[in-house]
N, C-alpha and C positions, 0 to 999 in steps of 0.2 A: 983732822977728820978727813976721810976719803971722800971722793966725789959721788961715789955710788956703791951700794952693796953689790956683790958680784951679780952682773946682769940685771941690776935693778935701776930704778930711776934716781936722779940726783935730788938733793934736798929742794933745790929750786924747782925741779919738775913737780915734786910733791906740793910745794907751796902754790905754784900756779894752778894746779888742779883743785886744791882746797879752795882757792879764790874763786874759781869757777862755780863752785857749789854754793857759795854763800848767797847769791842773788835769790834763787828760788828754794834753797834749802835741801834737805835730805828726802825729798819726795821721790818716789821711784823713777819717774820720767826724767827729772833733773839728774839723778845719779847716773841713770843710763846714758844720757846725752853728754854730760859734762864731768863724769867721774874720771875720765882719762886714765892716766897711769895708776891712779889709786886702786882701780878695779883689777889691775894686773899684779898688785902686791901679793906676794905669797901669803902674807898674814890675812889678807882679805879673802883670797881664793880658799884657804883652809877653813874659813867660817861659812863659805857660800854652800847653801843647801843645793843638791843636785837638781837640775832642771833639764828636761829632754832638749836636745838640740832643735827640735822642731816646735818647741813651745812658743806660744805667742810672745811678742816683744814685751808687752806689759808684765808677763810672768817672769821673763828674764831680768827685767829692770827691778822688779820687786825683790827678787833673790839677791841682786847686787846691792840694793839699798839696805837690806836687812844686814847683810854681811858687813858692809862698809860702816854702818851705824854702830854695830857691835864693836868693831875695831876702833872706831873713833872714840866711843865712850871709854873703852879701856885706856886709850892713849891720853885722853883728856884727864883721866884720873891718876896718870903717872906722876910719880914724885917730883919730876923735873918740870911740871907745869905748875906755876904759882896759883894761889887761890883766886886772884883777880883774873888772871888768864883763863882759868877753869870756868869761872862764872861767866865770863864774856863768851867763851866758845860754846858753852851749853846754850846760850841764848841765840847767838848769831848763826850757828850752823843749821838748824837748832837741833840740840839733843834732848831738850825737854819736850815731851809730847804735846803739851798744851801750846807750844809755839809752832808746831808743825803746820804748815799751810798758811802761816802769817806772812805778810809781805816783809821783806828785808828791813824797811824803815821802822816797822813796829817792832821787830826783833832787835834792831839796834837801840830803839828807845828803851826796851825792856833791859838791855845789856847796860845802858846808862844808869838805870835805877839800881841794878845789882852790882855794878862795878865797885862802888864805894858806899856800902850801906851805911845810912845814918848821916850822909853828907848830901850836898846838892846833886841832883841828877846831872849826868853828862849827856850832852846832846848827840843825836844820831850822827851828825856830821863829824863830830870830834871822835866818836867811836870809830867811824869808817876810816878816817885819815890817820889817826894817831894810835889808838889802842889795838884796833883789829889787825893791822899788819904785823905788829909785834907778837900777838898771841898766835896768828896763823904761822909765823916764822918758827916760833918755839914748838908748836904742834908738828910742823914739818920735820923739825930736827928729831923729835921724839919718834915719830913714825918711821923715819929713816933708820934710826938706831934699833927699834923693834923689828924692822924687816931685816936688818943685817943680822941681828941675834937669831932670829927665826931661821934664816937660811943657813947660818953657820951650825945651828943645832941640827938642822935637817942633814946637812952634809956630813956632820960628824957622828950621828947616831942613828937617826931615823932611816936614812937612805940605805944603810947596811941591813936593817931589820926588814924593810920592805922588799929588798932584793931577795932575801931568804924566803919570805912568804910567797913571792911570785914563782919560785922554782917548783 
């Protein structure tokens, strides 16, 4: 695997940025402050609704959060994300609306209930130290691959079409 798609962040950069989002979740302020390289991904920029340059910061953060959340939901549902990682990521990030705004300990507790349904709950500490890093690493790899594919598709097809339309 390459270190980065052409002019994009590495898997490790993506992983660090995802980790920065977990504490406060996908609320607009946190995404704006801690989204880092995730907000620069072409797959996120393509989903972002236009916001005027002079728009207030909360409006820009809200547009970023909406776009990033959409991309993360698609990535979490990717075939390369296992069921247990998918359930954990939906709770911890959080991608389930009912967990948005909950503190990270509550989200990890919920993830511990959802991780292995029908079995004993897994504690928030174990989620944080054992399960969460693995799930975030897998999500980082999927995001990196989706970004690479998106950029390649753009270079190989869409860029020629958009050049013709600009003439």
